[in-house]
N, C-alpha and C positions, 0 to 999 in steps of 0.2 A: 595626748596627743593630736597633733594638728592636722590638718588636710595634706599638705607637702608631704609630714612621717611618713605616712601611709600610701603614700604616691612612692613614696621613698621604696620600701619595703614592701609591696605590691609589684615591684620593677621587673623581678625572680621570680615570678611566678610562673605558669604558664595563663595569654591572656585568657583563656576558653577553660577556664577552670572554674568551677564553680567554690561560690564565698556561702563558708555558714559561719554563724556565729555562737563562739564556746560562752559557754556561763554558768555561774554557779561553781565556786569551784572551790567548795568541801561535799556536793554534789551531783555533778560536774552536765548538763547536757547539751546537747547541737542544736541546732535551732537554722531553720531558712529565716534565708534579710526577704521582709516585706518591703523593706524598702529606703528609698533617706529623706529627712522637710528635715529644716531650721527653724529660731524662732520667729522669724518673718514668715514662717509658713502657717502657725501655729497662732501669732495672732493674729490672720486675717482668718483664720474659722470665725463665723460669725457666733456660737456660741461655747462654752466653753460645762464641763456639768462637776470639773473637780474642786472646784474655786478655793485650793492652797496656794498658799504665797509664793512656794516652791515650784512652782508651773509656769515654765517657759510662757503658755499662752498667759495667765493671770500674770506674770511679773513684768512691771515694763523694768527690769531696772538685767533685766536675761539678752544675754549681750544677740547680736542678731550673727554674732560669726561664731556662731555651735551648730556644726551637725548636728542630727541625730538618724542615727542606724534605726530601724523599726525593726525589731522580733519576726518570724509571721511564725512555723508552724514548729515545733518539738521531731522533730528527727532520729533521735534515738540518742543513746549517753554518751559524753564525753569520759574525756581524760584526765584527770590533772593529772598531769605532768604538762599540756600544754600553758600552761601558768607557770612554768621554769625556764621553756625553750621562749617562750614569748617577752619574757621576760631582760 
């Protein structure tokens, strides 16, 4: 999904509605959103403790134009139907 596709989908929502992240389709949870960053933000950090080849801050081939929505705290259980509706 692109930023524009996300913006287009959000147009029908109340702008004051809370945004949550639904994760783990087989055992769904709903989470708050801590924030957002991109690959440039991650590469700008002085140190990375993962040293993984697929890590966006360790992989110079990772595109800058990726927005990462960062999970906050778990708020409760989710609903498996979210994946059918969102698809």
